DRENDO-1510 file (C-alpha; in Angstrom, 1 decimal, always signed):
<recs>
REC; n; res; u; v; w
REC; 1; MET; -2.9; +102.3; -20.8 .
REC; 2; GLY; -3.0; +103.5; -17.2 .
REC; 3; HIS; -1.0; +106.1; -14.9 .
REC; 4; ALA; +0.4; +108.6; -17.2 .
REC; 5; SER; +0.2; +106.5; -20.7 .
REC; 6; VAL; -2.4; +107.1; -23.6 .
REC; 7; ILE; -2.5; +105.9; -27.0 .
REC; 8; GLY; -3.9; +108.3; -29.4 .
REC; 9; VAL; -4.9; +107.5; -33.0 .
REC; 10; PHE; -4.4; +110.6; -35.4 .
REC; 11; GLY; -5.2; +109.9; -38.9 .
REC; 12; GLY; -4.5; +106.2; -38.6 .
REC; 13; LYS; -1.3; +106.9; -36.9 .
REC; 14; ARG; -1.0; +105.2; -33.6 .
REC; 15; ILE; +1.3; +107.4; -30.9 .
REC; 16; ILE; +1.8; +106.4; -27.4 .
REC; 17; PHE; +2.7; +108.5; -24.7 .
REC; 18; ASP; +4.8; +107.5; -21.7 .
REC; 19; PRO; +4.5; +103.8; -22.1 .
REC; 20; VAL; +5.6; +101.8; -18.9 .
REC; 21; ILE; +5.5; +98.2; -20.2 .
REC; 22; LEU; +8.5; +96.1; -19.4 .
REC; 23; SER; +10.3; +98.0; -16.5 .
REC; 24; LYS; +9.4; +98.1; -12.9 .
REC; 25; PRO; +9.8; +102.0; -11.8 .
REC; 26; TYR; +12.1; +102.5; -8.9 .
REC; 27; SER; +13.2; +98.9; -8.4 .
REC; 28; ASP; +9.7; +97.9; -8.3 .
REC; 29; SER; +9.1; +100.3; -5.1 .
REC; 30; TRP; +6.1; +101.4; -6.8 .
REC; 31; VAL; +3.2; +99.6; -8.7 .
REC; 32; PHE; +0.3; +100.5; -10.8 .
REC; 33; PHE; -3.2; +100.3; -9.8 .
REC; 34; PRO; -5.2; +99.2; -11.8 .
REC; 35; PRO; -2.2; +97.4; -13.6 .
REC; 36; GLN; -1.0; +98.8; -17.0 .
REC; 37; VAL; -2.6; +97.6; -20.1 .
REC; 38; GLN; -0.4; +94.8; -21.6 .
REC; 39; ASP; -1.3; +94.6; -25.3 .
REC; 40; PRO; +0.8; +93.4; -28.4 .
REC; 41; VAL; -0.4; +96.6; -29.9 .
REC; 42; VAL; +2.2; +98.7; -27.9 .
REC; 43; PHE; +5.0; +97.1; -30.0 .
REC; 44; ASP; +3.3; +98.0; -33.1 .
REC; 45; VAL; +2.9; +101.7; -32.7 .
REC; 46; ASP; +4.1; +104.5; -35.2 .
REC; 47; ALA; +5.6; +106.9; -32.6 .
REC; 48; VAL; +6.2; +107.3; -28.9 .
REC; 49; VAL; +6.4; +110.3; -27.1 .
REC; 50; VAL; +8.4; +110.4; -23.7 .
REC; 51; SER; +7.9; +113.2; -21.3 .
REC; 52; HIS; +10.8; +113.1; -18.9 .
REC; 53; ILE; +13.4; +110.7; -17.6 .
REC; 54; HIS; +11.3; +109.6; -14.2 .
REC; 55; GLN; +10.8; +105.7; -14.2 .
REC; 56; ASP; +7.2; +105.6; -14.3 .
REC; 57; HIS; +7.1; +107.6; -17.7 .
REC; 58; TYR; +10.5; +106.4; -19.2 .
REC; 59; ASP; +10.9; +102.8; -19.9 .
REC; 60; LEU; +14.3; +102.0; -21.4 .
REC; 61; GLU; +13.6; +98.4; -21.9 .
REC; 62; PHE; +10.3; +99.0; -23.9 .
REC; 63; LEU; +12.2; +101.6; -26.1 .
REC; 64; LYS; +15.2; +99.3; -26.9 .
REC; 65; THR; +13.0; +96.8; -27.9 .
REC; 66; LEU; +11.3; +98.7; -30.5 .
REC; 67; ASP; +14.6; +98.9; -32.1 .
REC; 68; GLY; +14.0; +101.9; -34.4 .
REC; 69; ARG; +10.7; +100.6; -35.7 .
REC; 70; ALA; +8.8; +103.5; -34.2 .
REC; 71; LYS; +9.9; +107.2; -34.0 .
REC; 72; ILE; +10.8; +108.2; -30.5 .
REC; 73; PHE; +9.9; +112.0; -29.9 .
REC; 74; VAL; +11.0; +114.2; -26.9 .
REC; 75; ILE; +11.1; +117.9; -26.3 .
REC; 76; GLY; +14.5; +119.1; -26.1 .
REC; 77; GLY; +16.1; +121.6; -23.8 .
REC; 78; ARG; +17.0; +118.9; -21.1 .
REC; 79; PRO; +20.7; +117.7; -21.8 .
REC; 80; ALA; +20.7; +115.3; -19.0 .
REC; 81; PHE; +17.6; +113.4; -20.4 .
REC; 82; GLU; +19.0; +113.7; -24.0 .
REC; 83; GLN; +22.3; +112.4; -23.1 .
REC; 84; ASP; +20.7; +109.4; -21.1 .
REC; 85; LEU; +18.8; +108.5; -24.2 .
REC; 86; LYS; +21.7; +108.7; -26.4 .
REC; 87; LYS; +23.9; +106.6; -24.3 .
REC; 88; ASN; +21.4; +104.0; -24.2 .
REC; 89; SER; +21.6; +103.8; -28.2 .
REC; 90; ILE; +17.9; +104.4; -28.5 .
REC; 91; LYS; +17.2; +104.4; -32.2 .
REC; 92; ASN; +15.0; +106.6; -34.4 .
REC; 93; LEU; +15.3; +109.4; -31.8 .
REC; 94; HIS; +13.9; +113.0; -32.7 .
REC; 95; VAL; +14.4; +115.7; -30.3 .
REC; 96; ILE; +11.8; +118.5; -31.1 .
REC; 97; GLN; +12.9; +122.3; -30.1 .
REC; 98; PRO; +10.6; +123.6; -27.5 .
REC; 99; GLU; +7.6; +125.8; -28.2 .
REC; 100; THR; +8.0; +125.0; -31.9 .
REC; 101; ALA; +5.3; +122.9; -33.9 .
REC; 102; VAL; +6.6; +120.2; -36.0 .
REC; 103; GLU; +5.1; +118.0; -38.6 .
REC; 104; ILE; +5.8; +114.6; -37.4 .
REC; 105; PHE; +3.8; +112.7; -39.7 .
REC; 106; ASP; +1.7; +114.0; -42.8 .
REC; 107; GLY; -0.7; +116.3; -41.3 .
REC; 108; ILE; +0.1; +115.5; -37.7 .
REC; 109; TRP; +2.2; +117.9; -35.5 .
REC; 110; LEU; +3.8; +118.0; -31.9 .
REC; 111; PHE; +4.3; +121.1; -30.0 .
REC; 112; GLY; +5.9; +121.0; -26.4 .
REC; 113; VAL; +6.6; +123.4; -23.6 .
REC; 114; THR; +9.5; +122.3; -20.8 .
REC; 115; HIS; +9.0; +123.2; -17.0 .
REC; 116; GLU; +10.2; +127.0; -16.4 .
REC; 117; SER; +12.8; +125.8; -13.8 .
REC; 118; ASN; +13.3; +122.2; -13.1 .
REC; 119; GLY; +15.0; +121.0; -16.2 .
REC; 120; ILE; +13.1; +117.8; -15.9 .
REC; 121; ASP; +9.4; +118.0; -17.3 .
REC; 122; ALA; +7.8; +118.7; -20.4 .
REC; 123; SER; +4.5; +118.9; -21.9 .
REC; 124; ALA; +3.2; +118.4; -25.2 .
REC; 125; ILE; +0.2; +118.3; -27.9 .
REC; 126; VAL; -0.3; +116.1; -30.5 .
REC; 127; PHE; -3.0; +117.1; -33.1 .
REC; 128; ASN; -4.2; +116.9; -36.5 .
REC; 129; GLU; -7.2; +118.6; -38.2 .
REC; 130; ASP; -9.6; +116.5; -36.3 .
REC; 131; PHE; -8.3; +115.6; -32.9 .
REC; 132; CYS; -5.9; +117.1; -30.3 .
REC; 133; VAL; -4.5; +115.5; -27.0 .
REC; 134; TYR; -2.6; +117.5; -24.6 .
REC; 135; HIS; +0.1; +115.3; -22.4 .
REC; 136; GLY; +0.9; +116.9; -19.4 .
REC; 137; ASN; +2.5; +114.1; -17.4 .
REC; 138; ASP; +4.0; +115.5; -14.2 .
REC; 139; ASN; +4.4; +119.0; -15.6 .
REC; 140; TYR; +2.8; +121.5; -13.3 .
REC; 141; LEU; +3.2; +124.6; -15.7 .
REC; 142; GLN; +2.5; +128.2; -14.6 .
REC; 143; PRO; -0.4; +130.1; -16.3 .
REC; 144; ASP; +1.7; +131.8; -19.1 .
REC; 145; SER; +3.3; +128.7; -20.0 .
REC; 146; LEU; +0.0; +126.8; -20.5 .
REC; 147; ARG; -1.3; +129.5; -22.5 .
REC; 148; LYS; +1.5; +128.9; -25.1 .
REC; 149; PHE; -0.7; +125.8; -26.2 .
REC; 150; GLN; -3.5; +128.1; -27.0 .
REC; 151; GLY; -3.8; +129.1; -30.8 .
REC; 152; VAL; -1.2; +126.2; -32.0 .
REC; 153; GLY; -3.6; +124.2; -34.3 .
REC; 154; ARG; -6.9; +122.8; -33.2 .
REC; 155; ALA; -8.2; +123.4; -30.0 .
REC; 156; ILE; -7.5; +120.8; -27.2 .
REC; 157; ASP; -10.1; +118.0; -27.1 .
REC; 158; VAL; -8.8; +115.8; -24.3 .
REC; 159; ALA; -6.3; +117.2; -21.8 .
REC; 160; CYS; -4.4; +114.6; -19.7 .
REC; 161; ILE; -3.5; +116.9; -16.6 .
REC; 162; PRO; -1.4; +115.9; -13.4 .
REC; 163; TYR; -3.5; +116.8; -10.2 .
REC; 164; ALA; -1.7; +114.6; -7.6 .
REC; 165; TYR; +1.1; +115.1; -5.2 .
REC; 166; ILE; +3.1; +112.0; -5.3 .
REC; 167; HIS; +6.1; +113.5; -3.3 .
REC; 168; TRP; +8.1; +112.5; -0.2 .
REC; 169; TYR; +7.9; +116.0; +1.3 .
REC; 170; PRO; +6.8; +116.3; +4.0 .
REC; 171; PHE; +6.0; +112.8; +4.6 .
REC; 172; LEU; +9.5; +111.5; +5.1 .
REC; 173; LEU; +10.7; +114.2; +7.1 .
REC; 174; GLU; +12.3; +113.8; +10.5 .
REC; 175; CYS; +10.7; +116.1; +12.9 .
REC; 176; GLU; +10.2; +116.5; +16.7 .
REC; 177; ASP; +6.9; +115.4; +18.2 .
REC; 178; ASP; +5.8; +119.3; +18.8 .
REC; 179; GLN; +6.1; +119.7; +15.0 .
REC; 180; LEU; +3.8; +116.6; +13.8 .
REC; 181; THR; +0.7; +118.8; +13.7 .
REC; 182; SER; +2.4; +121.3; +11.3 .
REC; 183; LYS; +3.9; +118.4; +9.4 .
REC; 184; GLN; +0.4; +117.1; +8.8 .
REC; 185; ALA; -1.1; +120.3; +7.9 .
REC; 186; GLU; +1.5; +120.9; +5.4 .
REC; 187; GLY; +0.9; +117.7; +3.8 .
REC; 188; THR; -2.6; +118.7; +3.4 .
REC; 189; ARG; -1.8; +122.0; +2.2 .
REC; 190; LEU; +0.3; +120.7; -0.5 .
REC; 191; VAL; -2.3; +118.0; -1.7 .
REC; 192; ASN; -5.0; +120.6; -2.2 .
REC; 193; LEU; -2.4; +123.1; -3.8 .
REC; 194; TYR; -2.0; +120.6; -6.7 .
REC; 195; MET; -5.6; +119.7; -7.0 .
REC; 196; ASP; -6.4; +123.4; -7.1 .
REC; 197; ASP; -3.5; +123.9; -9.6 .
REC; 198; CYS; -4.8; +121.2; -12.0 .
REC; 199; LEU; -8.4; +123.0; -11.8 .
REC; 200; ASN; -6.8; +126.1; -13.0 .
REC; 201; ALA; -5.1; +124.3; -15.7 .
REC; 202; ILE; -8.3; +123.1; -17.0 .
REC; 203; ARG; -10.0; +126.5; -16.8 .
REC; 204; ILE; -6.8; +127.7; -19.0 .
REC; 205; LEU; -6.6; +124.7; -21.7 .
REC; 206; GLN; -10.4; +124.6; -21.8 .
REC; 207; PRO; -10.5; +121.0; -23.2 .
REC; 208; LYS; -13.7; +119.0; -24.1 .
REC; 209; ALA; -12.6; +116.4; -21.6 .
REC; 210; MET; -9.9; +116.2; -18.8 .
REC; 211; ILE; -8.4; +113.0; -17.7 .
REC; 212; PRO; -7.0; +113.1; -14.2 .
REC; 213; PHE; -3.4; +112.0; -14.7 .
REC; 214; GLY; -0.4; +110.5; -13.1 .
REC; 215; ALA; -1.7; +108.9; -9.9 .
REC; 216; ASN; -2.5; +105.2; -10.5 .
REC; 217; LEU; +0.7; +104.5; -8.7 .
REC; 218; LEU; +0.9; +103.2; -5.2 .
REC; 219; LEU; +4.0; +102.6; -2.9 .
REC; 220; ASP; +4.2; +98.8; -2.8 .
REC; 221; ASP; +4.2; +99.0; +1.2 .
REC; 222; GLY; +1.3; +96.4; +1.6 .
REC; 223; ASN; -1.2; +99.2; +2.6 .
REC; 224; ALA; -3.4; +101.6; +0.3 .
REC; 225; PHE; -4.3; +103.6; +3.5 .
REC; 226; SER; -0.5; +104.3; +4.4 .
REC; 227; GLU; +0.3; +107.9; +4.9 .
REC; 228; ILE; +2.0; +108.6; +1.5 .
REC; 229; ASN; -0.7; +106.5; -0.3 .
REC; 230; LEU; -3.5; +108.2; +1.4 .
REC; 231; ALA; -1.7; +111.6; +0.2 .
REC; 232; VAL; -1.9; +110.3; -3.3 .
REC; 233; LYS; -5.4; +110.8; -4.3 .
REC; 234; THR; -7.1; +108.7; -6.9 .
REC; 235; PRO; -8.6; +109.8; -10.0 .
REC; 236; ILE; -12.2; +109.4; -8.4 .
REC; 237; GLU; -11.3; +111.4; -5.4 .
REC; 238; PHE; -10.0; +114.2; -7.7 .
REC; 239; CYS; -13.3; +114.0; -9.8 .
REC; 240; GLU; -15.3; +114.3; -6.3 .
REC; 241; TYR; -12.9; +117.0; -5.2 .
REC; 242; SER; -13.3; +119.1; -8.5 .
REC; 243; LYS; -17.3; +118.7; -8.6 .
REC; 244; GLY; -17.1; +120.1; -5.0 .
REC; 245; VAL; -15.2; +123.3; -6.2 .
REC; 246; ASP; -17.3; +124.3; -9.2 .
REC; 247; GLU; -19.9; +122.4; -11.2 .
REC; 248; TYR; -18.0; +123.7; -14.2 .
REC; 249; PHE; -15.9; +120.7; -14.0 .
REC; 250; GLU; -18.8; +118.2; -14.0 .
REC; 251; GLY; -18.9; +116.3; -17.1 .
REC; 252; ILE; -15.3; +117.6; -18.1 .
REC; 253; VAL; -13.1; +115.8; -15.6 .
REC; 254; ARG; -13.5; +111.9; -16.5 .
REC; 255; PRO; -11.6; +109.6; -14.2 .
REC; 256; MET; -10.5; +107.3; -16.9 .
REC; 257; LEU; -8.5; +104.3; -15.8 .
REC; 258; ALA; -6.5; +101.6; -17.5 .
REC; 259; GLY; -8.4; +100.0; -20.3 .
REC; 260; ASP; -11.1; +102.9; -20.6 .
REC; 261; CYS; -11.0; +104.8; -24.0 .
REC; 262; CYS; -12.9; +107.7; -25.8 .
REC; 263; TRP; -13.4; +108.8; -29.5 .
REC; 264; MET; -14.5; +111.4; -31.5 .
REC; 265; LEU; -17.6; +111.2; -33.6 .
REC; 266; ASP; -19.0; +114.2; -35.5 .
REC; 267; ASP; -16.9; +116.4; -33.4 .
REC; 268; ASP; -18.2; +115.2; -30.3 .
REC; 269; LEU; -16.3; +113.2; -27.6 .
REC; 270; HIS; -17.7; +109.6; -26.8 .
REC; 271; PHE; -16.5; +107.6; -23.6 .
REC; 272; LEU; -16.4; +103.9; -22.7 .
REC; 273; ILE; -15.6; +103.8; -19.0 .
REC; 274; ASN; -15.5; +100.4; -17.5 .
REC; 275; ASN; -15.2; +101.4; -13.8 .
REC; 276; ASN; -18.3; +102.5; -11.7 .
REC; 277; LEU; -16.2; +102.8; -8.4 .
REC; 278; CYS; -16.6; +105.2; -5.6 .
REC; 279; SER; -13.3; +106.5; -4.0 .
REC; 280; GLU; -13.9; +103.9; -0.9 .
REC; 281; SER; -14.4; +100.8; -3.3 .
REC; 282; TYR; -11.4; +101.9; -5.4 .
REC; 283; ARG; -9.2; +102.4; -2.4 .
REC; 284; SER; -10.3; +99.2; -0.9 .
REC; 285; GLN; -9.6; +97.2; -4.1 .
REC; 286; ALA; -6.3; +99.0; -4.1 .
REC; 287; ASP; -5.6; +97.7; -0.7 .
REC; 288; GLN; -6.4; +94.1; -1.4 .
REC; 289; TYR; -4.1; +94.4; -4.6 .
REC; 290; LEU; -1.2; +95.5; -2.3 .
REC; 291; LYS; -1.9; +93.1; +0.1 .
REC; 292; GLY; -1.7; +90.4; -2.3 .
REC; 293; ARG; +1.7; +91.5; -3.7 .
REC; 294; PRO; +5.1; +89.4; -2.5 .
REC; 295; ARG; +7.3; +91.2; -0.2 .
REC; 296; LYS; +10.4; +93.0; -1.1 .
REC; 297; LEU; +14.0; +91.4; -0.5 .
REC; 298; THR; +15.7; +93.3; +2.0 .
REC; 299; LYS; +19.0; +91.6; +0.9 .
REC; 300; PRO; +19.5; +91.8; -2.9 .
REC; 301; ASP; +22.2; +89.7; -4.5 .
REC; 302; TRP; +24.6; +92.8; -4.7 .
REC; 303; LYS; +28.4; +92.5; -4.9 .
REC; 304; PRO; +31.1; +94.4; -3.2 .
REC; 305; ILE; +31.7; +97.8; -4.5 .
REC; 306; ASP; +35.0; +99.8; -4.3 .
REC; 307; ILE; +33.5; +102.9; -2.6 .
REC; 308; ASP; +36.6; +105.0; -3.4 .
REC; 309; ILE; +35.9; +104.5; -7.1 .
REC; 310; PHE; +32.3; +105.1; -6.6 .
REC; 311; ILE; +33.1; +108.6; -5.3 .
REC; 312; ASP; +35.6; +109.3; -7.8 .
REC; 313; ALA; +33.2; +109.0; -10.5 .
REC; 314; ILE; +30.6; +111.3; -8.8 .
REC; 315; ASN; +33.3; +113.9; -8.5 .
REC; 316; THR; +34.4; +113.5; -12.0 .
REC; 317; ARG; +30.5; +114.1; -13.2 .
REC; 318; ILE; +30.4; +117.4; -10.8 .
REC; 319; ALA; +33.8; +118.5; -11.7 .
REC; 320; HIS; +32.1; +120.8; -14.8 .
REC; 321; ILE; +29.4; +122.3; -12.8 .
REC; 322; CYS; +30.4; +126.0; -12.2 .
REC; 323; GLU; +27.3; +126.8; -9.8 .
REC; 324; THR; +27.6; +126.1; -6.1 .
REC; 325; LEU; +25.2; +126.1; -3.3 .
REC; 326; ASN; +25.6; +127.1; +0.4 .
REC; 327; GLN; +24.7; +123.5; +1.2 .
REC; 328; PHE; +26.2; +120.4; +2.8 .
REC; 329; ILE; +24.6; +117.0; +1.7 .
REC; 330; PHE; +25.1; +114.0; +4.0 .
REC; 331; ILE; +24.1; +110.6; +3.1 .
REC; 332; GLU; +24.1; +107.6; +5.4 .
REC; 333; PHE; +23.3; +103.7; +4.7 .
REC; 334; SER; +24.5; +100.2; +5.2 .
REC; 335; TYR; +25.8; +98.3; +2.3 .
REC; 336; LEU; +26.5; +94.5; +2.6 .
REC; 337; ASN; +26.5; +95.1; +6.7 .
REC; 338; VAL; +28.9; +98.1; +6.3 .
REC; 339; SER; +28.1; +101.4; +7.6 .
REC; 340; ILE; +28.8; +104.3; +4.6 .
REC; 341; LYS; +28.7; +107.8; +5.3 .
REC; 342; ILE; +29.3; +110.2; +2.2 .
REC; 343; GLU; +29.5; +113.9; +2.6 .
REC; 344; ILE; +28.8; +116.2; -0.6 .
REC; 345; ASP; +30.1; +119.9; +0.0 .
REC; 346; CYS; +28.1; +122.0; -2.4 .
REC; 347; THR; +30.0; +125.2; -1.6 .
REC; 348; ARG; +32.9; +123.6; -3.8 .
REC; 349; ASN; +31.0; +120.5; -5.4 .
REC; 350; ALA; +33.3; +118.0; -3.9 .
REC; 351; VAL; +32.4; +114.5; -2.3 .
REC; 352; ARG; +34.2; +112.3; +0.0 .
REC; 353; ARG; +33.7; +109.3; +2.4 .
REC; 354; VAL; +33.8; +110.2; +6.1 .
REC; 355; SER; +33.6; +108.1; +9.2 .
REC; 356; GLU; +31.7; +110.7; +11.2 .
REC; 357; PHE; +29.6; +113.8; +9.8 .
REC; 358; LYS; +30.6; +117.2; +11.0 .
REC; 359; LEU; +27.2; +118.6; +10.7 .
REC; 360; CYS; +28.0; +122.0; +9.1 .
REC; 361; LYS; +25.2; +124.2; +8.7 .
REC; 362; PRO; +22.8; +124.5; +6.4 .
REC; 363; TYR; +22.7; +120.8; +5.7 .
REC; 364; HIS; +20.6; +117.9; +4.2 .
REC; 365; LEU; +21.0; +114.6; +5.9 .
REC; 366; PHE; +19.6; +111.5; +4.0 .
REC; 367; LYS; +19.2; +108.1; +5.8 .
REC; 368; LEU; +18.8; +105.5; +3.2 .
REC; 369; ASP; +17.6; +102.0; +3.9 .
REC; 370; ALA; +19.8; +99.2; +2.8 .
REC; 371; ILE; +18.0; +98.8; -0.6 .
REC; 372; SER; +17.9; +102.3; -1.8 .
REC; 373; GLY; +21.5; +102.4; -0.6 .
REC; 374; GLY; +22.4; +99.6; -2.8 .
REC; 375; ILE; +20.5; +100.9; -5.6 .
REC; 376; TRP; +22.6; +104.2; -5.6 .
REC; 377; LEU; +25.9; +102.1; -5.4 .
REC; 378; ASN; +25.2; +100.0; -8.1 .
REC; 379; GLY; +24.7; +102.6; -10.7 .
REC; 380; GLY; +21.2; +104.0; -10.0 .
REC; 381; ARG; +20.8; +107.9; -10.0 .
REC; 382; PHE; +20.1; +109.5; -6.7 .
REC; 383; GLU; +16.7; +110.7; -8.3 .
REC; 384; GLU; +16.0; +106.9; -8.2 .
REC; 385; VAL; +16.7; +106.8; -4.6 .
REC; 386; ILE; +14.4; +109.6; -3.8 .
REC; 387; GLY; +11.9; +107.8; -5.9 .
REC; 388; THR; +11.8; +104.7; -4.0 .
REC; 389; ARG; +10.9; +106.4; -0.9 .
REC; 390; ARG; +13.0; +104.3; +1.1 .
REC; 391; PHE; +14.8; +107.1; +3.2 .
REC; 392; THR; +14.3; +109.6; +5.7 .
REC; 393; LEU; +15.6; +113.1; +5.5 .
REC; 394; ARG; +16.6; +115.8; +8.5 .
REC; 395; ARG; +17.2; +119.5; +7.0 .
REC; 396; VAL; +18.7; +122.2; +9.1 .
REC; 397; PRO; +17.2; +124.8; +8.9 .
REC; 398; ASN; +14.1; +123.0; +7.9 .
REC; 399; ILE; +13.6; +124.6; +4.5 .
REC; 400; TYR; +12.5; +123.4; +1.0 .
REC; 401; SER; +15.2; +123.9; -1.4 .
REC; 402; LYS; +14.5; +123.2; -5.1 .
REC; 403; GLU; +18.3; +124.0; -5.9 .
REC; 404; VAL; +19.4; +121.0; -3.7 .
REC; 405; LEU; +17.1; +118.5; -5.0 .
REC; 406; ARG; +17.8; +119.7; -8.7 .
REC; 407; PHE; +21.4; +119.0; -7.7 .
REC; 408; LEU; +20.7; +115.7; -6.4 .
REC; 409; SER; +18.4; +114.7; -9.3 .
REC; 410; THR; +20.6; +115.7; -12.3 .
REC; 411; ALA; +24.1; +115.6; -11.1 .
REC; 412; ILE; +24.3; +112.8; -8.6 .
</recs>
């Protein structure tokens, strides 16, 4: 279907994974290339498996449109995700216990594993006696977690495995001129690290075929050759990279795109792959696609917001959090031409508006543009703000903190 979405057919049951059909991820800041397949069949599936809450995987509009006609499956153990589904009254919802094989239709089973620490991601296999698909979405599992899929039903036929580093870090970090070289080196290191992590996952899962997953996504900035878009390697670039590492991957890694398909016949996989692009032609076509896109409105039709009520709501949400962090988070942006500065004191989980920042160390200082600041004030999660990539960040000390990002993504 494109990006991180596939339809699998198991014994006549059509199961779609991570469809993005009606919504536009992160306020349309990102676009799919090639575009997602739009076909009426998606509204007549038997089940939907949703891996996690990120908007390029989680299409609430689509799930609501189904109105209970299909079973909706998620792997449990992620309270914020489950709460969001229930808050939005998603019908026919089934929460599957992690690391437990559950028969979801006669002879069709689902088994999932959540990420070891981030509280967001989960991977799953769906299988019957004839076919098994692994859906890895954005979930970079450690080897021990990947091995949990071994011996659960049929061996994996097709594995959809993430490989691409789609992240703001280090590309949106503010830094001094003398730090630019190290910043660029860190970006290259991380891009290669994630591709190598994917190759290791292939070795462990040992599928008959692997689909490079979740990178048909471009920042809609009019330029497929921008720093962030170049860092997001295309499926074709990954295929070329994998062959350069080990000839074992040739014939296993299949850079399938929207509209491509494969099927089992006599226990062998067969493929219909429509594209015959090299990496250069793929990126050139992506660049033409972006340049033809309409430009974003810098001043959407937003209304005035009572900042005090907004801050009170955040304080209410985080009041139950017992864990504290030795960290201050400062967030600065302009809304309807009014400058807004918000301080989050993670040492006592308290939020307030300030006129000026007293930069207490250690700290993260986010500078949002008008669009991402407005998204946050108008009900968007801060995870959505991060997803738009419409910000810069200065950190003192300049240390990557998973704890801070988890707090921002799940609580703010």
